All heavy atoms as an XYZ file, in Angstrom:
694
protein
N     -29.833    -77.329    -74.708
C     -29.740    -75.936    -74.264
C     -30.183    -75.946    -72.731
O     -31.077    -76.744    -72.388
C     -30.748    -75.231    -75.053
C     -30.787    -73.692    -74.714
S     -31.460    -72.806    -76.059
C     -30.779    -71.210    -75.832
N     -29.480    -75.191    -71.884
C     -29.839    -75.209    -70.536
C     -31.271    -74.633    -70.221
O     -31.724    -73.833    -71.055
C     -28.777    -74.286    -69.871
C     -28.286    -73.422    -71.056
C     -28.463    -74.183    -72.352
N     -31.814    -75.041    -69.265
C     -33.124    -74.601    -68.751
C     -33.018    -73.129    -68.269
O     -31.861    -72.689    -67.926
C     -33.780    -75.437    -67.618
O     -33.015    -75.282    -66.536
C     -33.869    -76.848    -68.186
N     -34.118    -72.469    -68.098
C     -34.173    -71.034    -67.586
C     -33.572    -71.058    -66.236
O     -32.816    -70.144    -65.888
C     -35.491    -70.495    -67.736
N     -33.953    -72.031    -65.366
C     -33.563    -71.984    -63.982
C     -32.020    -72.318    -63.927
O     -31.303    -71.783    -63.161
C     -34.348    -73.055    -63.234
O     -34.190    -74.363    -63.627
N     -31.518    -73.244    -64.801
C     -30.131    -73.408    -64.801
C     -29.310    -72.215    -65.215
O     -28.339    -71.855    -64.574
C     -29.794    -74.598    -65.873
C     -30.184    -75.994    -65.339
C     -30.065    -76.961    -66.417
O     -30.230    -76.689    -67.695
O     -29.928    -78.190    -66.043
N     -29.808    -71.481    -66.237
C     -29.119    -70.285    -66.605
C     -29.164    -69.134    -65.553
O     -28.139    -68.495    -65.273
C     -29.738    -69.696    -67.895
S     -29.195    -70.607    -69.357
N     -30.275    -69.089    -64.804
C     -30.373    -68.161    -63.748
C     -29.375    -68.430    -62.617
O     -28.776    -67.649    -62.060
C     -31.826    -68.176    -63.210
N     -29.276    -69.767    -62.362
C     -28.404    -70.186    -61.323
C     -26.957    -69.939    -61.644
O     -26.144    -69.203    -60.908
C     -28.594    -71.704    -60.975
C     -27.545    -72.312    -60.051
C     -27.592    -72.018    -58.730
C     -26.446    -72.920    -60.587
C     -26.651    -72.487    -57.899
C     -25.568    -73.538    -59.692
C     -25.541    -73.284    -58.376
N     -26.491    -70.280    -62.917
C     -25.158    -70.073    -63.385
C     -24.865    -68.606    -63.495
O     -23.824    -68.096    -63.049
C     -24.987    -70.797    -64.764
C     -25.140    -72.335    -64.620
C     -23.641    -70.265    -65.424
C     -25.183    -73.001    -65.901
N     -25.818    -67.788    -63.978
C     -25.567    -66.351    -64.070
C     -25.379    -65.704    -62.710
O     -24.409    -64.959    -62.426
C     -26.870    -65.719    -64.787
C     -26.697    -64.243    -65.072
C     -26.087    -63.807    -66.242
C     -27.089    -63.278    -64.050
C     -25.815    -62.478    -66.413
C     -26.901    -61.942    -64.315
C     -26.274    -61.486    -65.420
O     -26.050    -60.166    -65.688
N     -26.385    -66.094    -61.744
C     -26.166    -65.615    -60.399
C     -24.728    -65.965    -59.773
O     -24.115    -65.113    -59.054
N     -24.446    -67.218    -59.891
C     -23.148    -67.726    -59.351
C     -21.938    -67.007    -59.878
O     -21.059    -66.645    -59.185
C     -23.103    -69.251    -59.619
C     -21.904    -69.952    -58.997
C     -22.008    -70.014    -57.450
C     -21.858    -71.352    -59.510
N     -21.920    -66.846    -61.190
C     -20.856    -66.162    -61.864
C     -20.842    -64.678    -61.475
O     -19.697    -64.110    -61.259
C     -20.868    -66.434    -63.327
S     -20.573    -68.089    -63.855
N     -21.927    -64.032    -61.379
C     -21.923    -62.624    -61.066
C     -21.425    -62.421    -59.535
O     -20.656    -61.593    -59.342
C     -23.392    -62.146    -61.055
O     -23.896    -62.082    -62.460
N     -21.911    -63.254    -58.703
C     -21.575    -63.098    -57.268
C     -20.081    -63.520    -57.106
O     -19.391    -62.811    -56.281
C     -22.417    -64.088    -56.343
N     -19.611    -64.549    -57.789
C     -18.260    -64.829    -57.608
C     -17.182    -64.226    -58.533
O     -16.060    -64.643    -58.495
N     -17.701    -63.324    -59.312
C     -16.858    -62.613    -60.359
C     -16.098    -63.639    -61.202
O     -14.881    -63.584    -61.409
C     -15.845    -61.672    -59.672
C     -16.515    -60.491    -59.034
C     -15.523    -59.399    -58.639
N     -14.364    -59.192    -59.469
C     -14.333    -58.428    -60.624
N     -15.396    -57.877    -61.068
N     -13.166    -58.361    -61.252
N     -16.807    -64.694    -61.645
C     -16.270    -65.806    -62.455
C     -16.671    -65.600    -63.981
O     -17.791    -65.108    -64.150
C     -16.754    -67.147    -62.034
C     -16.243    -67.404    -60.597
S     -16.864    -68.954    -60.041
C     -18.485    -68.713    -59.631
N     -15.831    -65.906    -64.863
C     -16.153    -65.955    -66.297
C     -16.372    -67.436    -66.618
O     -15.864    -68.363    -66.066
C     -15.160    -65.230    -67.097
C     -13.989    -66.092    -67.434
S     -12.926    -65.269    -68.691
C     -12.279    -63.911    -67.759
N     -17.176    -67.671    -67.720
C     -17.441    -69.016    -68.112
C     -16.470    -69.268    -69.253
O     -16.278    -68.527    -70.245
C     -18.819    -69.173    -68.666
C     -19.796    -68.928    -67.428
C     -19.074    -70.508    -69.319
C     -21.240    -68.720    -67.929
N     -15.700    -70.380    -69.195
C     -14.911    -70.848    -70.357
C     -15.650    -71.973    -71.002
O     -15.909    -72.999    -70.386
C     -13.499    -71.337    -69.906
C     -12.729    -71.837    -70.954
C     -12.775    -70.257    -69.047
N     -15.855    -71.766    -72.295
C     -16.717    -72.590    -73.082
C     -15.797    -73.478    -73.929
O     -15.304    -73.029    -74.954
C     -17.685    -71.799    -73.886
C     -18.539    -72.682    -74.819
O     -18.702    -73.931    -74.671
N     -19.246    -72.037    -75.763
N     -15.620    -74.756    -73.501
C     -14.569    -75.591    -74.332
C     -14.918    -75.803    -75.806
O     -14.101    -76.047    -76.525
C     -14.527    -76.798    -73.473
C     -15.774    -76.939    -72.720
C     -16.134    -75.462    -72.477
N     -16.261    -75.640    -76.095
C     -16.631    -75.807    -77.557
C     -16.284    -74.533    -78.267
O     -16.360    -74.451    -79.536
C     -18.093    -76.127    -77.672
C     -18.362    -77.582    -77.382
C     -18.560    -77.838    -75.940
O     -19.005    -76.970    -75.161
N     -18.169    -79.021    -75.535
N     -16.003    -73.467    -77.590
C     -15.749    -72.166    -78.315
C     -17.012    -71.582    -78.894
O     -18.150    -72.032    -78.759
N     -16.835    -70.391    -79.506
C     -17.798    -69.678    -80.225
C     -19.051    -69.353    -79.351
O     -20.135    -69.852    -79.590
C     -18.349    -70.517    -81.431
C     -19.102    -69.612    -82.468
O     -18.952    -68.332    -82.404
O     -19.971    -70.140    -83.191
N     -18.807    -68.586    -78.315
C     -17.583    -67.855    -77.948
C     -16.804    -68.728    -76.933
O     -17.397    -69.708    -76.287
C     -18.088    -66.583    -77.192
C     -19.390    -67.044    -76.536
C     -19.988    -68.058    -77.562
N     -15.522    -68.484    -76.741
C     -14.761    -69.270    -75.825
C     -14.955    -68.765    -74.480
O     -14.999    -69.434    -73.510
C     -13.291    -69.171    -76.221
C     -12.300    -69.865    -75.391
C     -12.568    -71.433    -75.366
C     -10.871    -69.710    -75.897
N     -15.081    -67.398    -74.273
C     -15.310    -66.808    -72.994
C     -16.570    -66.088    -72.959
O     -16.991    -65.327    -73.812
C     -14.068    -65.849    -72.692
C     -12.783    -66.484    -72.695
C     -12.000    -66.226    -73.793
C     -12.342    -67.284    -71.688
C     -10.781    -66.857    -73.976
C     -11.055    -67.845    -71.738
C     -10.262    -67.619    -72.953
O      -9.088    -68.233    -72.981
N     -17.357    -66.263    -71.762
C     -18.586    -65.584    -71.452
C     -18.449    -64.894    -70.232
O     -18.199    -65.534    -69.201
C     -19.757    -66.584    -71.480
C     -19.842    -67.366    -72.811
C     -21.049    -65.875    -71.218
C     -20.866    -68.479    -72.836
N     -18.668    -63.530    -70.231
C     -18.587    -62.798    -68.981
C     -19.993    -62.286    -68.644
O     -20.667    -61.783    -69.458
C     -17.638    -61.529    -69.273
C     -17.693    -60.633    -68.029
C     -16.228    -61.940    -69.552
N     -20.361    -62.543    -67.422
C     -21.719    -62.138    -66.997
C     -21.664    -60.879    -66.099
O     -20.755    -60.741    -65.398
C     -22.421    -63.323    -66.208
C     -22.575    -64.536    -67.060
C     -21.679    -63.688    -64.944
N     -22.698    -59.992    -66.358
C     -22.850    -58.965    -65.461
C     -21.742    -57.861    -65.308
O     -21.528    -57.371    -64.194
N     -21.017    -57.764    -66.355
C     -19.897    -56.707    -66.388
C     -18.939    -57.025    -65.206
O     -18.407    -56.075    -64.713
C     -20.454    -55.386    -66.267
C     -21.354    -55.006    -67.394
C     -21.754    -53.534    -67.386
N     -22.761    -53.273    -68.361
C     -22.564    -52.786    -69.548
N     -21.318    -52.508    -69.951
N     -23.485    -52.534    -70.363
N     -18.633    -58.269    -64.840
C     -17.683    -58.636    -63.813
C     -16.294    -58.502    -64.176
O     -15.442    -58.486    -63.458
C     -18.063    -60.006    -63.242
O     -17.879    -60.904    -64.318
C     -19.364    -60.136    -62.595
N     -15.996    -58.422    -65.550
C     -14.659    -58.386    -66.072
C     -14.646    -57.317    -67.180
O     -15.615    -57.288    -67.936
C     -14.268    -59.741    -66.743
C     -14.090    -60.787    -65.645
N     -15.230    -61.427    -65.103
C     -13.020    -61.355    -65.003
C     -14.856    -62.380    -64.267
N     -13.498    -62.310    -64.155
N     -13.485    -56.715    -67.364
C     -13.264    -55.761    -68.508
C     -12.610    -56.483    -69.637
O     -12.185    -57.694    -69.496
C     -12.559    -54.526    -68.041
O     -11.258    -54.856    -67.794
N     -12.359    -55.775    -70.769
C     -11.647    -56.341    -71.866
C     -10.266    -56.806    -71.385
O      -9.674    -57.682    -71.969
C     -11.702    -55.430    -73.099
C     -12.822    -55.498    -73.894
C     -12.764    -54.869    -75.201
O     -11.684    -54.881    -75.810
O     -13.717    -54.296    -75.669
N      -9.711    -55.951    -70.524
C      -8.306    -56.266    -70.097
C      -8.214    -57.504    -69.262
O      -7.136    -58.031    -69.111
C      -7.814    -55.023    -69.239
C      -7.636    -53.814    -70.045
O      -7.526    -53.832    -71.306
O      -7.711    -52.627    -69.504
N      -9.343    -58.097    -68.729
C      -9.273    -59.162    -67.738
C      -9.372    -60.511    -68.554
O      -9.089    -61.425    -67.985
C     -10.495    -59.054    -66.824
C     -10.430    -57.939    -65.869
O      -9.374    -57.561    -65.535
O     -11.527    -57.408    -65.488
N      -9.780    -60.398    -69.804
C     -10.093    -61.699    -70.520
C      -8.886    -61.993    -71.481
O      -8.240    -61.091    -72.058
C     -11.414    -61.693    -71.359
C     -12.550    -61.587    -70.326
C     -11.419    -60.515    -72.287
N      -8.552    -63.368    -71.623
C      -7.451    -63.598    -72.454
C      -7.517    -63.230    -73.929
O      -6.598    -62.984    -74.619
C      -7.344    -65.192    -72.292
C      -8.049    -65.545    -71.055
C      -9.090    -64.484    -70.920
N      -8.773    -63.309    -74.477
C      -8.970    -63.091    -75.884
C     -10.315    -62.296    -75.940
O     -11.426    -62.883    -76.302
C      -9.090    -64.354    -76.630
C      -9.200    -64.150    -78.115
O      -9.226    -63.000    -78.654
O      -9.273    -65.124    -78.865
N     -10.294    -60.917    -75.964
C     -11.564    -60.214    -76.087
C     -12.276    -60.372    -77.303
O     -13.519    -60.272    -77.385
C     -11.030    -58.725    -76.014
C      -9.693    -58.829    -75.351
C      -9.110    -60.140    -75.778
N     -11.695    -60.718    -78.460
C     -12.278    -61.048    -79.639
C     -13.204    -62.320    -79.645
O     -13.996    -62.492    -80.460
C     -11.268    -61.145    -80.829
C     -10.655    -59.750    -81.110
O     -11.310    -58.723    -80.866
O      -9.531    -59.725    -81.551
N     -12.855    -63.211    -78.680
C     -13.645    -64.489    -78.562
C     -14.375    -64.472    -77.298
O     -14.617    -65.476    -76.606
C     -12.642    -65.717    -78.629
C     -13.392    -66.922    -79.116
O     -14.613    -66.851    -79.484
O     -12.795    -68.033    -78.947
N     -14.884    -63.354    -76.903
C     -15.585    -63.108    -75.619
C     -16.925    -62.342    -75.893
O     -17.003    -61.535    -76.689
C     -14.713    -62.252    -74.640
O     -13.468    -62.897    -74.434
C     -15.448    -62.095    -73.381
N     -17.917    -62.859    -75.122
C     -19.165    -62.077    -75.131
C     -19.494    -61.680    -73.740
O     -19.223    -62.373    -72.851
C     -20.437    -62.755    -75.787
C     -20.141    -63.210    -77.206
C     -20.606    -64.169    -75.020
N     -20.158    -60.481    -73.531
C     -20.625    -60.068    -72.295
C     -22.110    -60.162    -72.333
O     -22.765    -59.690    -73.199
C     -20.089    -58.576    -72.094
C     -18.684    -58.490    -71.792
C     -18.247    -58.332    -70.507
C     -17.600    -58.582    -72.625
N     -16.855    -58.209    -70.481
C     -16.365    -58.375    -71.748
C     -17.363    -58.699    -74.002
C     -15.208    -58.463    -72.368
C     -16.161    -58.789    -74.496
C     -14.999    -58.546    -73.642
N     -22.626    -60.852    -71.224
C     -24.166    -60.955    -71.136
C     -24.594    -60.296    -69.927
O     -23.994    -60.182    -68.886
C     -24.517    -62.513    -71.174
C     -24.080    -63.186    -72.523
C     -23.882    -63.211    -70.016
N     -25.885    -59.759    -70.014
C     -26.348    -58.999    -68.943
C     -27.683    -59.628    -68.278
O     -28.235    -59.008    -67.479
C     -26.787    -57.526    -69.440
C     -25.613    -56.825    -69.967
C     -24.647    -56.540    -68.803
O     -25.008    -56.321    -67.731
O     -23.421    -56.551    -69.168
N     -28.003    -60.846    -68.690
C     -29.169    -61.536    -68.164
C     -29.027    -63.021    -68.322
O     -28.252    -63.496    -69.171
C     -30.444    -61.009    -68.763
O     -30.523    -61.526    -70.115
N     -29.711    -63.822    -67.546
C     -29.747    -65.278    -67.749
C     -30.220    -65.620    -69.166
O     -29.760    -66.599    -69.806
C     -30.721    -65.724    -66.664
C     -30.719    -64.759    -65.530
C     -30.476    -63.435    -66.358
N     -31.146    -64.789    -69.731
C     -31.586    -65.089    -71.050
C     -30.502    -64.884    -72.142
O     -30.380    -65.632    -73.070
C     -32.884    -64.223    -71.403
C     -34.054    -64.484    -70.532
C     -33.969    -63.825    -69.141
O     -33.184    -62.978    -68.792
O     -34.792    -64.324    -68.263
N     -29.709    -63.861    -71.933
C     -28.693    -63.627    -72.838
C     -27.539    -64.806    -72.657
O     -26.947    -65.217    -73.586
C     -27.961    -62.287    -72.632
C     -28.730    -61.154    -73.049
C     -28.055    -59.832    -72.867
O     -26.889    -59.698    -72.443
O     -28.737    -58.719    -73.098
N     -27.383    -65.308    -71.468
C     -26.530    -66.283    -71.200
C     -26.928    -67.650    -71.952
O     -26.215    -68.314    -72.564
C     -26.371    -66.665    -69.730
C     -25.510    -67.908    -69.358
C     -24.091    -67.665    -69.892
C     -25.491    -68.054    -67.805
N     -28.213    -67.915    -71.897
C     -28.761    -69.038    -72.563
C     -28.580    -68.920    -74.030
O     -28.134    -69.935    -74.813
C     -30.278    -69.213    -72.393
N     -28.717    -67.755    -74.649
C     -28.438    -67.491    -76.008
C     -27.012    -67.632    -76.325
O     -26.698    -68.311    -77.461
C     -28.976    -66.083    -76.328
C     -28.949    -65.760    -77.949
O     -29.346    -66.717    -78.707
N     -28.427    -64.686    -78.253
N     -26.150    -67.166    -75.579
C     -24.737    -67.272    -75.762
C     -24.219    -68.736    -75.821
O     -23.399    -69.202    -76.598
C     -23.868    -66.488    -74.801
N     -24.837    -69.568    -74.870
C     -24.448    -70.905    -74.723
C     -24.980    -71.757    -75.924
O     -24.331    -72.758    -76.412
C     -24.921    -71.574    -73.461
C     -24.112    -71.081    -72.173
C     -24.919    -71.533    -70.989
C     -22.808    -71.530    -72.146
N     -26.161    -71.313    -76.389
C     -26.892    -71.977    -77.493
C     -26.997    -73.489    -77.390
O     -27.093    -73.907    -76.249
N     -27.068    -74.187    -78.414
C     -27.405    -75.643    -78.382
C     -26.119    -76.450    -78.013
O     -26.313    -77.581    -77.673
C     -27.850    -76.061    -79.714
O     -26.841    -75.837    -80.727
N     -24.995    -75.793    -77.867
C     -23.762    -76.512    -77.585
C     -23.703    -76.837    -76.118
O     -22.920    -77.676    -75.733
N     -24.650    -76.407    -75.359
C     -24.603    -76.764    -73.903
C     -24.817    -78.217    -73.594
O     -24.245    -78.742    -72.677
C     -25.598    -75.844    -73.119
C     -25.241    -75.839    -71.645
C     -24.265    -75.184    -71.028
C     -26.188    -76.517    -70.752
C     -24.025    -75.208    -69.727
C     -25.876    -76.602    -69.429
C     -24.919    -75.902    -68.829
N     -25.652    -78.826    -74.396
C     -25.960    -80.286    -74.172
C     -24.687    -81.110    -74.448
O     -24.358    -82.035    -73.765
N     -23.879    -80.734    -75.513
C     -22.575    -81.362    -75.763
C     -21.678    -81.092    -74.608
O     -20.942    -81.932    -74.138
C     -22.019    -80.750    -77.028
C     -22.805    -81.123    -78.249
C     -22.326    -80.358    -79.563
O     -21.233    -79.742    -79.423
O     -23.070    -80.336    -80.539
N     -21.765    -79.894    -74.005
C     -20.882    -79.533    -72.866
C     -21.285    -80.474    -71.637
O     -20.362    -80.989    -70.974
C     -20.959    -78.176    -72.455
C     -20.233    -77.830    -71.174
C     -18.851    -77.754    -71.184
C     -20.915    -77.432    -70.012
C     -18.056    -77.478    -70.082
C     -20.079    -77.194    -68.934
C     -18.763    -77.178    -68.960
N     -22.518    -80.696    -71.404
C     -22.929    -81.616    -70.377
C     -22.415    -82.995    -70.543
O     -21.952    -83.581    -69.584
C     -24.415    -81.620    -70.240
C     -25.026    -80.618    -69.369
C     -26.509    -81.025    -69.137
N     -27.222    -79.778    -68.725
C     -28.475    -79.657    -68.951
N     -29.225    -80.514    -69.441
N     -29.068    -78.604    -68.383
N     -22.517    -83.521    -71.782
C     -21.967    -84.813    -72.082
C     -20.498    -84.875    -71.848
O     -19.974    -85.776    -71.337
C     -22.334    -85.159    -73.527
C     -23.760    -85.408    -73.768
C     -24.074    -85.581    -75.214
O     -23.146    -85.751    -76.113
O     -25.330    -85.521    -75.641
N     -19.740    -83.819    -72.175
C     -18.395    -83.682    -71.930
C     -18.096    -83.789    -70.476
O     -17.249    -84.535    -70.037
C     -17.782    -82.497    -72.549
C     -16.336    -82.131    -72.135
C     -15.295    -82.832    -72.657
C     -16.097    -81.185    -71.192
C     -13.943    -82.558    -72.340
C     -14.752    -80.897    -70.757
C     -13.831    -81.593    -71.337
N     -18.785    -83.008    -69.657
C     -18.495    -83.049    -68.224
C     -18.855    -84.461    -67.697
O     -18.172    -84.900    -66.787
C     -19.427    -81.960    -67.498
C     -19.452    -82.159    -65.963
C     -18.920    -80.557    -67.882
N     -19.908    -85.054    -68.018
C     -20.193    -86.391    -67.567
C     -19.062    -87.401    -67.957
O     -18.708    -88.199    -67.100
C     -21.439    -86.905    -68.143
C     -22.743    -86.121    -67.530
C     -24.077    -86.470    -68.326
O     -24.013    -86.934    -69.372
N     -25.127    -86.027    -67.664
N     -18.527    -87.339    -69.124
C     -17.431    -88.115    -69.512
C     -16.182    -87.876    -68.663
O     -15.575    -88.833    -68.170
C     -17.077    -87.966    -70.949
C     -18.028    -88.622    -71.915
C     -17.495    -88.699    -73.364
N     -16.930    -87.419    -73.867
C     -17.581    -86.534    -74.539
N     -18.849    -86.699    -74.809
N     -17.086    -85.508    -74.958
N     -15.962    -86.650    -68.432
C     -14.735    -86.234    -67.507
C     -14.956    -86.833    -66.114
O     -14.094    -87.364    -65.550
C     -14.511    -84.784    -67.516
C     -13.502    -84.332    -66.399
C     -14.007    -84.314    -68.873
N     -16.148    -86.634    -65.526
C     -16.450    -87.198    -64.199
C     -16.340    -88.663    -64.188
O     -15.773    -89.243    -63.203
C     -17.874    -86.797    -63.796
C     -17.778    -85.227    -63.405
C     -19.297    -84.833    -62.909
N     -19.258    -83.399    -62.529
C     -20.326    -82.767    -62.447
N     -21.470    -83.278    -62.636
N     -20.217    -81.507    -62.143
N     -16.910    -89.373    -65.189
C     -16.814    -90.853    -65.240
C     -15.326    -91.245    -65.278
O     -14.935    -92.255    -64.579
C     -17.544    -91.329    -66.405
N     -14.420    -90.560    -66.068
C     -13.060    -90.874    -66.113
C     -12.414    -90.624    -64.719
O     -11.626    -91.464    -64.300
C     -12.337    -90.074    -67.187
O     -12.973    -90.304    -68.467
C     -10.895    -90.279    -67.370
N     -12.744    -89.544    -64.139
C     -12.167    -89.252    -62.778
C     -12.616    -90.248    -61.890
O     -11.825    -90.727    -60.963
C     -12.660    -87.872    -62.368
C     -12.066    -87.415    -61.062
C     -10.505    -87.161    -61.187
O     -10.036    -86.815    -62.247
N      -9.838    -87.463    -60.002
N     -13.818    -90.770    -61.876
C     -14.225    -91.735    -60.893
C     -13.524    -93.077    -61.138
O     -13.099    -93.831    -60.147
C     -15.787    -92.051    -61.054
C     -16.546    -90.913    -60.565
O     -16.121    -90.079    -59.864
O     -17.818    -90.828    -61.003
N     -13.247    -93.374    -62.418
C     -12.405    -94.593    -62.742
C     -10.965    -94.485    -62.242
O     -10.402    -95.328    -61.725
C     -12.385    -94.786    -64.311
C     -13.665    -95.245    -64.846
O     -14.568    -95.704    -64.111
O     -13.913    -95.158    -66.096
N     -10.451    -93.241    -62.256
C      -9.094    -93.086    -61.791
C      -9.009    -93.160    -60.294
O      -8.004    -93.608    -59.806
C      -8.606    -91.645    -62.231
C      -8.346    -91.563    -63.721
C      -7.979    -90.080    -64.103
C      -7.199    -92.463    -64.230
N     -10.009    -92.717    -59.688
C     -10.079    -92.792    -58.152
C     -10.508    -94.083    -57.542
O     -10.326    -94.329    -56.379
C     -10.975    -91.628    -57.599
C     -10.461    -90.292    -57.941
C     -11.432    -89.205    -57.612
O     -12.465    -89.440    -57.112
O     -10.909    -88.005    -57.687
N     -11.099    -94.962    -58.378
C     -11.572    -96.278    -57.881
C     -10.340    -97.107    -57.573
O      -9.327    -97.079    -58.185
C     -12.332    -96.975    -59.021
N     -10.408    -97.942    -56.465
C      -9.380    -98.806    -56.123
C      -9.179    -99.902    -57.117
O     -10.078   -100.400    -57.729
C      -9.783    -99.382    -54.700
C     -11.229    -99.107    -54.511
C     -11.545    -97.995    -55.599
N      -7.925   -100.286    -57.406
C      -7.624   -101.301    -58.238
C      -7.858   -102.660    -57.634
O      -7.710   -102.806    -56.418
C      -6.111   -101.183    -58.745
C      -5.830    -99.909    -59.237
C      -5.870    -99.932    -60.784
N      -5.504    -98.657    -61.394
C      -6.004    -98.167    -62.475
N      -6.921    -98.800    -63.070
N      -5.681    -96.961    -62.884
N      -8.355   -103.728    -58.417
C      -8.493   -104.976    -57.898
C      -7.277   -105.545    -57.110
O      -7.454   -106.342    -56.125
C      -8.820   -105.887    -59.058
C      -9.274   -104.917    -60.182
C      -8.519   -103.660    -59.871
N      -6.004   -105.240    -57.505
C      -4.903   -105.779    -56.986
C      -4.378   -105.017    -55.763
O      -3.397   -105.329    -55.238
C      -3.750   -105.946    -58.003
C      -3.461   -104.682    -58.710
O      -4.320   -103.701    -58.793
O      -2.311   -104.554    -59.225
N      -5.079   -103.844    -55.488
C      -4.659   -103.027    -54.353
C      -5.566   -103.308    -53.163
O      -6.749   -103.523    -53.379
C      -4.865   -101.564    -54.655
C      -3.803   -101.163    -55.744
C      -4.024    -99.641    -56.147
O      -4.903    -98.980    -55.574
O      -3.368    -99.230    -57.064
N      -5.015   -103.386    -52.004
C      -5.889   -103.574    -50.766
C      -6.709   -102.447    -50.419
O      -6.596   -101.371    -50.834
C      -4.855   -103.781    -49.720
C      -3.504   -103.368    -50.220
C      -3.676   -103.279    -51.665
């Protein structure tokens, strides 16, 4: 689960930038912070939650956030591998 300061940072960033969170684990798939989007703006309103505080964001993310962090780390490691020069390339 994200820390309170992580949730506050993410909440503020998403509010200021009018960004929604796409949760690859789903349940919910989309998280909208601070009323930055209406139902018409989201791809699937039935799989969307609207949160009004960093605490509500933490609750919406639930325990799956640790799994999300691991996923991001795996993606970054794969990206680093792809960008690394090959031994046979100068």
